C-alpha positions in Angstrom: 99.0 111.6 -6.3 99.3 108.2 -7.9 97.3 107.1 -10.8 94.3 105.9 -8.8 94.5 108.8 -6.2 97.1 107.2 -3.9 100.5 108.8 -3.5 103.3 106.9 -5.1 105.9 105.4 -2.8 108.6 107.4 -4.6 106.9 110.7 -3.8 107.3 113.0 -0.9 105.0 115.8 0.1 105.8 118.8 -2.0 108.1 121.3 -0.5 108.0 125.0 -1.4 110.4 126.0 -4.3 113.6 127.3 -3.0 114.7 130.7 -4.5 118.3 129.6 -4.8 117.4 126.6 -6.9 115.7 128.8 -9.6 119.0 130.0 -10.7 120.8 126.6 -11.0 120.8 126.6 -14.7 122.7 130.0 -14.6 125.4 128.7 -12.3 128.6 127.1 -13.3 127.9 124.0 -11.2 126.4 121.2 -13.4 122.8 120.5 -12.5 122.2 117.0 -11.0 119.3 114.6 -10.6 119.5 115.4 -6.8 118.9 119.1 -7.7 115.9 118.1 -9.7 114.5 115.7 -7.0 114.9 118.5 -4.4 113.1 121.0 -6.6 110.3 118.6 -7.3 109.9 117.3 -3.8 110.4 113.6 -4.8 113.1 111.0 -4.5 116.0 110.5 -7.0 114.4 107.2 -8.0 111.2 108.9 -8.9 113.3 111.3 -11.1 114.9 108.4 -12.7 111.5 106.7 -13.5 110.1 109.9 -15.0 113.2 110.5 -17.2 113.1 107.0 -18.4 109.4 107.0 -19.0 108.9 104.0 -16.6 105.9 103.3 -14.4 106.2 104.0 -10.7 105.2 107.7 -10.6 101.9 109.5 -11.3 101.3 111.4 -14.5 101.2 114.7 -12.6 104.5 114.0 -10.8 106.1 113.0 -14.2 105.0 116.2 -15.9 106.3 118.3 -13.0 109.6 116.7 -13.1 109.9 117.2 -16.8 109.0 120.8 -16.6 111.7 121.3 -14.0 114.2 119.5 -16.2 113.4 121.8 -19.0 113.5 124.8 -16.8 117.0 123.9 -15.4 118.4 123.0 -18.8 119.4 119.6 -17.5 121.0 117.1 -19.8 122.3 113.6 -18.8 126.1 113.2 -18.3 127.2 110.7 -21.1 129.2 108.6 -18.7 126.3 108.4 -16.3 123.8 107.5 -19.0 126.2 104.7 -20.1 126.3 103.3 -16.5 122.5 103.5 -16.1 122.1 101.6 -19.3 124.5 98.9 -18.2 123.5 95.9 -16.3 123.6 96.0 -12.6 125.3 92.6 -12.4 123.0 91.7 -9.5 120.0 89.6 -8.9 117.5 90.2 -6.1 115.9 87.9 -3.5 113.2 89.5 -1.2 112.1 87.4 1.9 108.9 88.3 3.7 110.1 86.3 6.8 111.4 87.3 10.2 115.2 87.6 10.3 115.6 85.1 13.1 113.8 82.5 11.0 116.5 82.7 8.4 119.0 81.6 11.0 116.9 78.6 11.9 115.4 77.5 8.6 117.7 75.3 6.6 115.7 75.5 3.5 116.6 79.1 2.7 120.4 78.5 3.5 120.5 75.6 1.0 118.4 77.5 -1.6 120.7 80.5 -1.4 123.7 78.2 -1.8 122.3 76.9 -5.1 121.5 80.4 -6.3 125.1 81.6 -5.4 126.6 78.5 -7.3 125.3 80.0 -10.5 125.7 83.7 -9.8 129.3 83.5 -8.4 130.6 81.8 -11.5 129.4 84.8 -13.5 130.6 87.5 -10.9 127.0 88.4 -10.4 126.0 89.6 -6.9 122.9 88.4 -4.9 121.0 91.2 -3.2 118.9 90.0 -0.4 116.2 92.1 1.4 114.0 91.1 4.3 110.6 92.7 4.6 107.6 92.2 6.8 104.8 91.7 4.2 104.0 91.5 0.5 103.3 95.1 0.3 106.8 95.9 1.4 108.2 93.4 -1.0 106.5 95.2 -4.0 107.9 98.4 -2.8 111.4 97.0 -2.8 110.9 95.7 -6.4 109.8 99.2 -7.5 112.8 100.8 -5.9 115.3 98.2 -7.1 114.1 98.5 -10.7 113.7 102.2 -10.6 117.2 102.6 -9.4 118.6 99.7 -11.5 119.9 97.9 -8.4 119.2 94.5 -10.0 118.7 92.9 -13.4 116.1 90.4 -12.2 114.5 88.7 -9.2 113.6 85.3 -7.8 110.2 85.2 -6.2 109.6 82.7 -3.4 106.6 81.8 -1.2 104.0 82.0 -4.0 100.6 83.0 -2.6 97.1 82.5 -3.9 96.1 85.4 -6.2 99.6 86.8 -5.6 99.8 90.5 -6.3 103.5 90.4 -6.9 103.0 88.7 -10.3 101.0 91.6 -11.7 103.3 94.2 -10.4 106.5 92.5 -11.7 104.8 92.2 -15.1 103.8 95.9 -15.0 107.3 96.9 -14.1 108.9 94.8 -16.8 111.3 93.5 -14.1 112.6 90.0 -15.2 111.5 87.4 -12.6 111.3 83.7 -12.0 108.8 82.0 -9.7 110.5 79.5 -7.3 107.4 77.3 -7.0 104.4 76.1 -9.0 103.8 77.8 -12.3 100.9 80.2 -12.5 98.7 79.9 -15.6 98.8 83.0 -17.8 101.3 84.8 -15.6 104.0 85.0 -18.3 106.7 84.5 -15.4 108.6 81.2 -15.8 108.8 78.9 -12.9 111.2 76.3 -11.4 109.1 73.8 -9.7 108.6 70.1 -8.9 105.3 68.1 -8.3 104.8 67.4 -4.6 101.5 65.5 -4.9 103.1 62.2 -5.6 105.5 62.4 -2.6 102.5 63.4 -0.3 100.9 60.1 -1.4 104.0 58.1 -0.9 104.3 59.4 2.7 100.7 58.6 3.6 100.7 55.1 1.9 104.0 54.3 3.8 102.4 55.3 7.1 99.2 53.3 6.2 101.4 50.2 5.6 102.8 50.6 9.0 99.2 50.4 10.4 98.6 54.0 11.1 94.9 55.0 10.8 94.9 58.5 12.2 97.5 60.8 10.7 97.9 64.6 11.4 99.6 67.2 9.2 101.2 70.3 10.8 101.3 72.6 7.9 102.8 76.0 7.3 100.8 79.1 6.3 97.7 78.0 4.2 98.0 81.2 2.0 101.1 79.7 0.4 100.5 77.7 -2.8 102.9 74.9 -1.8 101.2 74.6 1.6 97.7 74.4 0.0 99.1 71.9 -2.6 100.4 69.6 0.1 97.2 69.8 2.2 94.9 69.0 -0.6 97.0 66.0 -1.7 97.2 64.9 2.0 93.4 65.2 2.4 92.8 63.4 -0.9 95.0 60.4 -0.2 93.8 60.0 3.4 90.3 60.1 2.1 91.1 57.3 -0.5 92.7 55.2 2.0 89.8 55.8 4.5 92.2 57.2 7.1 91.3 59.7 9.8 93.1 62.9 9.0 93.7 66.2 10.7 95.4 69.5 9.6 96.8 72.1 11.9 98.2 75.3 10.4 101.3 77.2 11.8 103.4 80.0 10.6 106.4 77.9 10.4 107.9 79.3 13.7 109.0 76.7 16.3 106.6 78.2 18.9 103.6 77.5 16.7 104.8 74.1 15.8 105.1 73.2 19.5 101.5 74.6 20.2 100.1 72.5 17.3 102.0 69.3 18.6 100.6 69.9 22.2 97.1 70.3 20.8 97.2 67.1 18.7 98.9 65.0 21.4 96.4 66.2 24.1 93.4 64.8 22.2 91.5 61.8 23.7 92.5 59.8 20.7 95.8 61.4 19.4 97.2 60.7 15.9 99.7 58.0 15.9 101.7 59.8 13.1 102.3 63.4 12.4 103.8 64.8 9.2 105.4 68.3 9.6 105.7 70.8 6.9 109.4 71.6 7.7 112.4 70.0 9.4 112.4 72.8 12.0 108.7 72.2 12.9 109.4 68.4 13.1 112.4 68.8 15.4 110.3 71.1 17.6 107.4 68.6 17.6 109.8 65.7 18.6 110.9 67.7 21.7 107.3 68.4 22.7 106.5 64.7 22.3 109.4 63.6 24.5 108.3 66.2 27.1 104.7 64.9 27.1 106.0 61.2 27.7 105.5 59.9 24.2 108.1 57.5 23.0 109.3 57.8 19.4 108.4 55.8 17.3 106.7 53.3 19.8 104.0 55.8 20.6 104.2 58.3 17.8 105.7 58.3 14.2 107.1 61.6 13.0 108.0 62.7 9.4 109.7 66.0 8.4 109.3 67.7 5.1 112.7 68.7 3.8 115.8 66.8 5.0 118.6 68.5 6.7 121.5 68.0 9.1 119.0 68.6 12.0 117.0 65.5 10.9 120.2 63.2 11.3 121.5 64.5 14.6 118.4 64.3 16.8 117.4 61.0 18.5 115.8 59.2 17.0 116.9 60.5 13.5 113.9 61.8 11.6 112.2 60.2 8.7 112.2 62.9 6.1 111.1 64.0 2.6 114.3 64.6 0.8 114.9 66.9 -2.1 117.9 68.6 -3.6 117.3 72.2 -2.6 120.6 73.7 -3.9 119.8 72.2 -7.3 116.3 73.7 -7.1 117.9 77.1 -6.4 120.5 76.6 -9.3 117.7 75.7 -11.8 115.7 78.8 -10.9 118.7 81.0 -11.3 119.6 79.6 -14.6 116.0 80.4 -15.7 116.4 84.0 -14.4 119.7 84.6 -16.2 118.0 83.4 -19.4 115.0 85.9 -18.9 117.4 88.7 -18.1 119.2 88.0 -21.4 115.8 88.2 -23.2 115.9 84.5 -24.2 112.5 82.9 -24.1 112.3 80.6 -21.1 109.9 77.9 -20.2 109.0 76.4 -16.9 111.6 73.9 -15.6 110.5 70.9 -13.5 113.2 69.8 -11.1 113.7 66.4 -9.6 110.8 65.3 -7.4 111.4 64.7 -3.6 111.8 61.2 -2.1 110.9 59.7 1.3 113.9 58.8 3.4 112.9 56.4 6.2 114.8 56.7 9.4 114.2 55.9 13.1 111.3 58.2 13.8 108.7 56.0 12.1 107.4 52.5 13.1 104.4 50.4 13.4 101.3 52.1 14.8 100.7 51.5 18.5 97.3 50.0 19.5 94.8 52.8 20.1 92.8 53.1 23.4 89.6 52.2 21.7 91.2 49.1 20.0 92.7 48.1 23.2 89.3 48.3 24.9 87.7 46.3 22.1 90.5 43.7 22.4 90.0 43.4 26.1 86.3 43.0 25.8 86.7 40.0 23.4 89.4 38.3 25.5 
């Protein structure tokens, strides 16, 4: 059982001892870690953690493994020990996102290109693992570090009270946050301040006469989503604009639903700011289907510029940032951490607003038209 009563992920239910294994130390065949794992009823990774006195297995399991090692007279092969002490020459990236989203989401393609630009020059591999949730992500970190699959990891999609931070610190696995720094976490971060560009976006729309602006956001549990939403509500309040936020999970289907909801209101917003280019392109299609002309009836802005934003009609106004450079900066920070060099947070270049054909002057609202007709 684990330290707090839960079974470690490395452990399997105990299997009864096999008589033939009791004589391994007397056989001419060299005893292996696989033999020890089978005898103890655990994985090879758990044996490795126990032998190297690393966290990840319970005290009871560790004692059982060490007792079996002593009984079998096992000693590490010198060549194997040298290999295990060497670097893996690989860095890891775990993504708790559906596989199909990676094919659709330009952000991760560009981020990975920036990561690879630094790793490939040093002949270091990038190991990518897709998982369903944070718990599975943590399990991958434990397995990778226990089996020395990677030398360090890049952590994306930072969450509030993120449990990954404490686990990475406990494991001693070098890591860098791709996102806002976390006070007291001891993990360096590559980040950029998004609050100013959110204000730029809203002020730009306000100057075009928009008085009701909506934001179609990503998952609220993500720190970057919460940061943008807080900045959006603050600046709209300061400018005395009507504001609305609709949350999505970044999937095109949820973006379509959010857009239909907003545009079906009696007084729909005259501008919508989307949290990704994929959401914005989806919203553009829904607006066309509902009979809205862009930008005459509705202005649309995408967060993160990409090829998609330029090929649709009209081309989308977007928040542009150098995502490959963002990935490269995070990777340099990780390599420094792996080498044991002290590394501080790195602030990358801020995003900028790139106006295109999807934004224009605000249309007259229904209430304003009625008021104008009453005074004429």
